[in-house]
C-alpha positions in Angstrom: 27.0 115.5 47.6 28.9 113.9 50.4 29.5 110.6 51.6 28.7 109.5 54.6 29.8 105.9 56.4 27.4 103.8 57.8 26.8 103.9 61.5 27.6 100.2 62.1 30.8 100.8 60.1 32.0 103.6 62.5 31.3 101.3 65.6 33.4 98.5 64.2 36.6 100.9 63.2 36.4 102.5 66.9 36.4 99.1 68.3 39.5 98.1 66.2 41.0 101.5 67.0 40.5 100.4 70.9 42.1 97.0 70.5 45.1 98.2 68.9 45.6 100.9 71.3 45.5 98.3 74.6 47.7 96.0 72.7 50.1 98.9 72.1 49.8 100.1 75.8 50.2 96.4 77.2 53.5 95.9 74.9 55.0 99.0 76.1 54.3 98.5 80.1 57.6 96.8 81.9 56.9 93.6 83.8 57.3 94.6 87.5 54.6 92.4 89.1 56.0 92.1 93.1 57.8 95.4 92.7 54.4 97.0 92.4 52.5 98.6 95.3 49.4 96.8 94.3 50.9 93.5 96.5 51.4 95.5 99.6 49.4 94.1 102.5 46.9 96.8 102.8 45.8 96.4 99.2 42.8 94.5 97.8 42.5 92.1 95.0 45.6 93.2 93.3 45.9 92.9 89.4 49.3 91.2 88.0 49.7 90.6 84.3 52.1 87.4 83.7 52.4 84.7 81.2 49.6 83.1 79.8 49.9 79.7 81.7 51.0 80.1 85.3 52.9 77.2 86.4 53.7 76.5 89.9 57.4 77.0 89.5 56.8 80.3 87.7 54.7 81.1 90.7 57.0 80.3 93.4 59.8 82.2 91.4 57.4 85.3 91.2 56.5 85.7 94.9 60.2 85.0 96.0 61.1 88.0 93.7 58.4 89.8 95.5 59.7 89.3 99.2 57.9 86.2 100.2 59.3 82.9 101.9 57.8 79.6 102.6 56.1 79.4 99.6 53.6 76.8 99.4 51.9 75.3 96.3 48.5 74.3 97.6 47.3 72.9 94.3 44.8 73.9 91.6 41.0 74.7 92.2 39.5 74.3 88.8 41.3 76.3 86.3 43.0 78.6 89.4 46.3 78.0 91.1 46.1 78.2 95.1 49.4 79.2 96.8 50.5 80.2 100.3 53.4 82.0 101.4 54.7 84.5 104.2 55.5 88.0 104.0 57.3 89.2 107.1 55.2 87.5 110.2 52.1 87.3 108.0 50.7 84.5 106.0 48.7 85.0 103.1 46.9 82.6 100.7 46.7 83.8 97.2 44.8 82.4 94.2 46.1 83.3 90.6 44.2 82.5 87.4 45.9 81.1 84.3 45.8 84.8 82.9 48.0 86.0 85.8 45.5 87.7 87.7 45.4 87.4 91.4 41.9 87.0 92.0 42.0 86.5 95.9 44.3 86.9 98.5 43.4 86.8 102.4 45.6 86.4 105.4 45.5 83.1 106.5 47.6 83.0 110.0 51.2 83.9 111.1 54.7 83.1 110.4 57.8 82.6 112.4 61.1 82.9 110.4 59.5 82.6 107.3 57.6 79.7 107.9 54.1 79.1 108.9 53.0 78.2 112.3 50.2 75.7 112.8 47.1 77.2 114.2 46.7 77.0 118.1 44.4 74.6 119.5 43.5 74.7 123.4 42.8 71.1 124.0 39.3 71.3 125.9 39.3 68.4 128.8 36.2 66.2 128.4 34.3 65.6 131.8 32.2 62.5 131.2 30.7 63.2 134.4 30.0 61.2 137.3 29.2 57.3 138.0 26.0 56.3 139.5 27.8 55.3 142.6 29.3 58.6 143.1 25.9 60.5 142.3 24.1 57.8 144.7 27.1 58.8 147.6 26.1 62.8 146.5 22.5 62.4 147.1 23.3 60.5 150.4 25.4 63.5 151.8 22.6 65.8 150.7 20.1 63.9 152.9 18.5 61.5 150.5 18.0 57.9 151.2 15.8 54.9 149.6 17.7 55.8 146.1 16.6 53.7 143.4 17.3 54.6 139.8 14.6 54.1 137.3 16.5 55.2 134.4 20.4 54.8 133.9 20.6 56.0 130.3 21.9 59.8 129.6 21.7 62.3 128.8 19.2 62.6 132.1 19.3 60.1 134.9 15.6 59.5 136.9 15.6 58.2 140.1 13.1 58.1 143.5 14.8 59.0 146.8 13.3 60.0 150.2 14.0 63.0 152.3 12.5 64.0 155.5 9.6 61.4 155.4 8.9 62.5 151.7 9.3 60.6 148.6 10.5 62.5 145.5 11.2 61.8 141.7 14.4 63.3 140.6 15.9 64.5 137.4 19.7 64.6 137.4 22.4 65.5 134.9 25.4 63.6 134.3 27.1 65.7 136.9 24.3 64.6 139.8 22.8 68.2 139.9 19.3 67.8 140.3 17.1 69.5 137.4 14.0 68.6 138.5 12.1 67.0 141.8 8.6 66.5 142.2 6.7 65.1 145.3 5.5 61.7 144.6 4.3 60.3 147.9 5.5 59.8 151.7 8.1 57.5 152.8 8.1 55.0 156.0 9.9 55.5 159.1 13.8 55.1 159.0 14.2 51.4 160.8 17.7 50.7 162.0 18.2 46.9 161.4 18.9 44.7 164.6 22.3 43.3 164.7 22.2 39.4 163.9 23.8 37.3 166.6 26.8 35.0 165.6 25.5 31.6 166.4 28.4 29.2 165.8 27.8 26.4 163.5 27.0 23.0 165.3 28.2 19.8 163.2 26.6 17.4 165.5 27.7 14.8 167.8 30.0 11.9 166.9 29.0 8.5 166.8 30.6 7.4 170.1 28.8 10.5 171.6 25.3 9.4 170.5 25.7 5.9 171.6 27.0 7.1 174.9 23.7 9.2 174.9 21.5 6.1 174.0 22.9 4.0 176.7 22.2 6.7 179.3 18.6 6.6 178.2 18.4 2.9 178.6 19.3 1.6 175.4 21.6 -1.6 174.9 23.3 -3.8 172.3 23.3 -0.7 170.1 24.4 -1.4 166.2 24.6 1.2 163.4 23.4 0.1 160.1 23.7 3.6 158.3 26.7 5.8 159.2 26.0 8.5 156.6 24.4 11.6 157.3 22.0 13.4 157.4 20.2 10.4 159.1 21.5 7.6 161.3 19.8 4.2 161.5 20.6 2.1 164.0 19.1 -0.8 166.1 18.8 -1.2 170.0 17.3 -3.2 172.8 15.2 -1.4 175.5 13.2 -3.5 178.0 13.2 -6.6 176.2 12.2 -5.4 172.9 14.3 -4.5 169.8 13.7 -1.2 168.1 14.9 0.2 164.7 15.9 3.7 165.5 16.2 6.9 163.0 18.5 9.5 164.5 19.6 13.1 163.4 23.0 14.3 163.8 22.6 15.4 167.3 21.4 11.8 168.6 17.6 13.1 168.4 15.4 9.9 167.7 13.4 11.1 164.7 11.5 7.8 164.6 11.3 4.5 166.5 10.0 1.3 165.3 9.7 -2.0 167.1 10.9 -5.2 165.1 11.2 -8.1 167.8 12.4 -8.9 171.0 15.8 -9.2 172.6 17.3 -11.9 174.5 17.8 -11.5 178.5 20.6 -9.4 179.8 23.7 -11.4 180.7 
């Protein structure tokens, strides 16, 4: 009678044997991480067996052996270590796990003399557009008049203007370009304002000039009781009667009131 091993025991022995073979191969394989062609720029996801705990100092040393320069430790991402380095004129960013496996490598830029170059940025000048006076002047050059802005807040200006006798509602962008134009009525005829003639300011007559004017009109014994403008107050005699006079700055009598009689002219 022959003895047979159970099937489960066969599977256990096979697994133990596979583990022993893998350990033997790992110990016999020489450690040449960066001399391997798997780290060439054309390779994808290379696998490198290193020590159990990959420290930043060790990573820098290994990359230097592989011909990399400008090594920069970017930091830890969870249980991984991210490193950036230059290989010739190309810059790579690599991620190592704690088992020494290169999980990811991608080209991240260019290098010059072994040092990474800053990414090029082309500054784009910001044009904030035209001001409202500039847009108004541009509309006048295009034949519009009577321009009135009803909405001065961006992103769209709203205005009304006249052109060829018609009134339009305009929607303009920040550069004065008319995005929409709608006719809303008619405009009156263009009127040219008449020039206003320059009228010199006359400050009025002096008190001696007013006194002389009253004498020419037949008044005598003229006495000013109030010499402050806007109204002069005086008393004067005429035809034997005394009057109280209120005069403006030009000597015109605004009010005259009889207050008595005057003595004979001597």
